[in-house]
N, C-alpha and C positions, 0 to 999 in steps of 0.2 A: 417658773420656778416652782418647784414642790419640795417643801421641808418635811422630813420624816422625824418625828419626836419618838424617841426611845427611852424608857427608863431602864438603867442598870446594864444594858448589852445590846448588841447587835441581834437582829433576828437571826435564827440558824438557817443557813443555807443561801444566804445573801451574798450574791456575787457582784463585786463593784470592778471587775476586770483587771488587767495587768497593771495598771497604775491607778493609784488612789490619792486625792488631794486630802491632806489631814492638817488640823489645827487642833489646838486645846485652848480652854478658857479656865483660869485658876482664881483663887481667892486674891491673888497679888503676884508680884515678880520675884518673890523670895523663894528659892528652891528649899530652903531648910524650915520656912514658917509657913508658907501658903499652899493649900491643898489643891490637888487636881479636881475639878469640877465636872467639865464637860469635854467631851472629845467629838469634833464635827468631821465628817468625810464627803467627799464628792466624787464619782466616777468620771466626771468631767462631761456630763450628759444634761446638766441643767437641774439635776435634783441634788439634795444635800440629806445627810442622815446626821441628826444632831443627837448624841448619846449622853445623857445625864447620869453620872457616876453614882452609885451607891457608896458613899463615902465612909460607911461603917465596915464595909467588906471588900470594896473593889473586885467583886466576883463577876468577872466578864469574859468568860472564856472564848465566846466567839470573837469579841473585839482584839483580845489578845493575840489569837490566832492570825488575824488578819494583820496587825501591826507588826507581827515578828515573821511574817511569811517571807522567806527570801526569794520567792518567785514573784512578789508583788511590789513594785517600786513605789514608795511614799513620797509625795510632793509636798513641800512645806516651805514656809517663809520663816527665816530666823529659827532653823530646825534645831539648833542647839539647845534651845530651852525646851522646846517640846520633847526631844530626846531624852533629856535629863528627867522631865516630869513623868514621862512613861515608864522609864528605868526605875524611878524611884517608887512609883505608887501602883503601877502594873507589873513590874518585876521582870519585863520583857525588853529587849533590845530592839528598837525601831529602826529596821533596815531592810533593805537598801533604801537610801534616801537621795532625792534631788533637792537641794536647798535653793530656793529661788533668790534669797538674800545674797549668799556666797557668790552664786552666779552672776548676779548685778554688779557686785563689788569687783570681779575679775573682768567684766566686759563693758560696763558703763563707766569707764574710768574718766569720763568727761564731765562727772558730776559727784558730789557728795550726798545726794539724796536717794537713799536706797530702802527707804521704808515701802511697805506694801502699797499703800495709796499712792504714792509717786511713781512707782515703778508700773503699776496697773494702768496709771492714767496715761503715761508716755508710751508705753510699748503696745497696748491693746485698746486705748481710748475709752477706758470705763473708769468713771469717777465714782470711788467708793464712799459709803457713809460710815464713819468710825463713830457715831453719837454714842452707841452703847458700849464703846471699849471699856470705859470705866463703869462697871455695873456689878450688882450683887450676884454672881454666878453660883453661891451656894444657896439660892431661894429654893424652897420646896418645888415650885413650879416655875418653870421659865416663862416669862412673858413672850407675845407675839414678836415685840421689837427685838428680844434678846435672841429669838430663834431666827429671825430675818438677818440679824447681824452676824450671828455664829455661821449661818449659811454663806453669807456674803465672802467671808474669808477663804473659802475653799471652791467657790463656784468658778473661778477664773485662773487657778493655779495649773492647770494643764496648758492653758493657752500661754501662759506667761512662760512655762518650762520650754513650749515649743519654740517661742520667740527668743528666748535667751540662749537655747541651744544653738541656734542658728548664728547668734552672735559671737558665742563662744567658740564656735568651728571656724567661724571667719577669722577671728583673732588668733587661732590655733592655741586655744587654753583650755579646751575640752577635758584633756588628760589631767591637768592640774586642778580643775574643777572636781574631777571624779575622786582625785586622790584626797582633796578636801572633805568631800562628802563621805568618804569611807572612813575618815578620821574622826568624825563627829561622835560616835559612841564613847570613844576614849576622852575626847574633849569634855563630854556631858559627865563622865565619870571622876574626872578632874575637877570640875565644878562640884559635883556633890561631895566629893572627898575633902573639899576645903582649899583649892587652889582657883577659884573664880577668875581673879584677876591678874595672879602671877603668870607671867611669861616664863615657863620653865626652860624655853630654848635661850633665853637671854644669857649674856656673859654674867651679868651680876644679878 
């Protein structure tokens, strides 16, 4: 594994292929309080690119172009949060998306364990280290341990997508999954607009 650490933006001309794994690190889990600090990406080739945001400007045209490119599929786990963070701080819609957590919930109905660590361990036999999950991602310089953790969150998402796609197709739920993925930008905007927990489709 090679981790490429970038300050502010991706380098110009970087080609990460037709599908890129994406994750974000923030100061916390509140969409209204906590700032976007890091975006990490992988082409599924064993390398990771970790971009530390300039939180004064969020001026990152190369990253924004990649995340909003309609020809590049973005693979995420619990994409709802990342899509909302990218919308709020980078001002672009992160799409199209394959969310491995939604996919897991639609095809792994034999379990209620859909966290990235659990899904990765079961489906591709990789045991992830989540020690740096609670960490100061707003630090001026990211530590080697933080960079390794950030990279680990995107290195296996291509393999997970492929395994989950097989399961979704076997259970005839791929079309339903795609419809859910397509709805994610709207779900994220509802979260940002003040309806994070309200089921607007409920009768009451």
